[in-house]
Structure formats: C-alpha cells, structure tokens
C-alpha positions as CSV (number, residue, x, y, z in Angstrom):
1,Q,3.0,-18.4,7.8
2,V,1.7,-15.5,5.8
3,Q,4.1,-13.7,3.5
4,L,3.6,-10.4,1.6
5,V,5.6,-9.5,-1.4
6,E,5.3,-6.0,-2.9
7,S,6.2,-4.9,-6.4
8,G,5.8,-1.9,-8.7
9,G,7.8,0.8,-7.0
10,G,10.3,2.9,-8.9
11,L,11.3,6.4,-10.0
12,V,8.7,8.7,-11.6
13,Q,8.4,12.4,-12.4
14,A,6.0,14.6,-10.6
15,G,2.5,14.2,-12.1
16,G,3.2,10.7,-13.2
17,S,1.6,7.4,-12.1
18,L,2.7,4.1,-10.5
19,R,0.8,1.0,-9.6
20,L,1.9,-1.0,-6.6
21,S,1.0,-4.7,-6.1
22,C,1.2,-6.9,-3.1
23,A,0.8,-10.7,-3.3
24,A,-0.1,-12.6,-0.1
25,S,0.7,-16.3,0.4
26,G,-0.3,-18.6,3.2
27,I,-3.5,-19.2,5.2
28,I,-5.3,-15.9,5.6
29,F,-8.3,-15.7,7.8
30,S,-11.3,-13.4,7.3
31,P,-12.4,-10.8,8.2
32,N,-9.2,-8.9,7.5
33,T,-7.9,-5.6,6.3
34,M,-5.2,-5.1,3.7
35,G,-3.5,-1.8,3.2
36,W,-0.5,0.3,2.3
37,Y,1.6,2.4,4.6
38,R,4.6,4.5,3.8
39,Q,7.7,5.8,5.6
40,A,9.8,8.7,4.4
41,P,13.3,9.3,5.7
42,G,13.3,10.7,9.1
43,K,9.5,10.3,9.5
44,Q,7.2,7.8,11.1
45,R,5.4,5.2,9.1
46,E,2.0,6.5,8.1
47,L,-1.2,5.1,6.7
48,V,-1.8,5.6,3.0
49,A,-4.9,3.5,2.4
50,T,-6.7,0.4,3.6
51,I,-9.4,-1.9,2.3
52,T,-11.4,-4.5,4.3
53,S,-12.4,-8.0,3.1
54,G,-15.8,-6.5,2.7
55,G,-14.5,-3.8,0.4
56,S,-14.7,-0.7,2.6
57,T,-11.8,1.7,2.0
58,N,-10.0,4.4,4.0
59,Y,-7.5,6.9,2.7
60,A,-5.1,9.4,4.2
61,D,-6.3,13.0,3.5
62,S,-3.0,13.6,1.6
63,V,-3.8,11.0,-1.1
64,K,-7.6,11.3,-1.4
65,G,-8.6,11.8,-5.0
66,R,-5.1,10.7,-6.3
67,F,-4.7,7.2,-5.0
68,A,-7.0,4.2,-5.3
69,I,-6.8,0.9,-3.4
70,S,-8.3,-2.3,-4.6
71,R,-8.0,-6.0,-3.8
72,D,-8.3,-9.4,-5.5
73,N,-10.0,-11.6,-2.9
74,A,-7.7,-12.1,0.0
75,K,-4.6,-12.7,-1.9
76,A,-3.6,-9.4,-3.5
77,V,-3.9,-5.7,-2.9
78,F,-3.1,-2.9,-5.3
79,L,-2.5,0.8,-5.0
80,Q,-2.9,3.0,-8.1
81,M,-1.1,6.2,-7.6
82,N,-1.8,9.1,-9.9
83,S,-0.7,12.8,-9.9
84,L,2.3,11.8,-7.8
85,K,4.1,14.6,-5.9
86,P,7.7,14.7,-4.6
87,E,6.2,14.5,-1.0
88,D,4.9,11.0,-1.9
89,T,8.5,9.8,-2.0
90,A,8.9,7.0,0.6
91,V,9.2,3.3,1.1
92,Y,5.7,1.8,0.7
93,Y,4.8,-1.2,2.9
94,C,2.0,-3.7,2.3
95,N,0.1,-4.7,5.4
96,L,-2.4,-7.5,6.3
97,R,-4.2,-7.4,9.6
98,T,-6.5,-10.1,10.9
99,M,-8.2,-10.3,14.3
100,I,-5.1,-11.9,15.8
101,N,-2.1,-11.2,13.5
102,N,-0.5,-8.2,11.8
103,Y,1.8,-8.9,8.8
104,W,4.2,-6.6,6.8
105,G,5.9,-6.8,3.5
106,Q,9.5,-5.9,3.0
107,G,8.7,-2.6,1.3
108,T,9.1,-1.0,-2.1
109,Q,10.8,2.3,-2.8
110,V,8.8,5.0,-4.6
111,T,10.7,8.1,-5.6
112,V,9.0,11.1,-7.2
113,S,11.3,13.7,-8.8
114,S,10.3,17.3,-9.2
C-alpha cells in the first residue's frame, strides 16, 4: 500500500515563501506522475503542478514563474512556492498517479495573509 505524507505548510505573509514536501512509502511502479493539487474553501480541487518520472513538468497558469516542482527519484516530491499571494491559500494535496492507481496524501494547510 502506498502512503503519501505531506509537510511544510503553514502561515506566511504575502510575498513570502514556503517549501512543501511529500514523502512516499510502499511499492511504487514506473512510469508515474507525482504532483500537487490544492483546494480552497468552497472551491473544487485544482491542479498546481505535476512532474513525471521522466522529469517533465506541468504548471497551472496561476503559479507559473512563482512555484517550482521537483522530485527525488520516486520517493519524494517538493513544491517551492515563492511570491505567495492570499489567493494561494488552500489545503495542498500530494498526488501519485501510476498506470493503474491514484494516491492522495492527507493534505497540508497553506495560509497567506495580506
């Protein structure tokens, strides 16, 4: 069974930075895609950024140029968030998707104050 555990969320002022981490445990098959999604109160969960096992990245337009996703083999994924805005406030979820399974972490709260 694959488990994903996020860390690194918190409260930060607008313009500040945070780094989210997600550690994966269990047997993970390749190819796969790891990523970050977020859900703000009253809104649907949305994609933030993804990275494939081959290193290809994809970002939501709203975070391009401010956020950077990276990974450490198949066991960890990171999200460096710079120039944070109040509209980035949400619960951030780690995701791992293989050809046959889709896994989610429990989420970590990110709050950006104005």
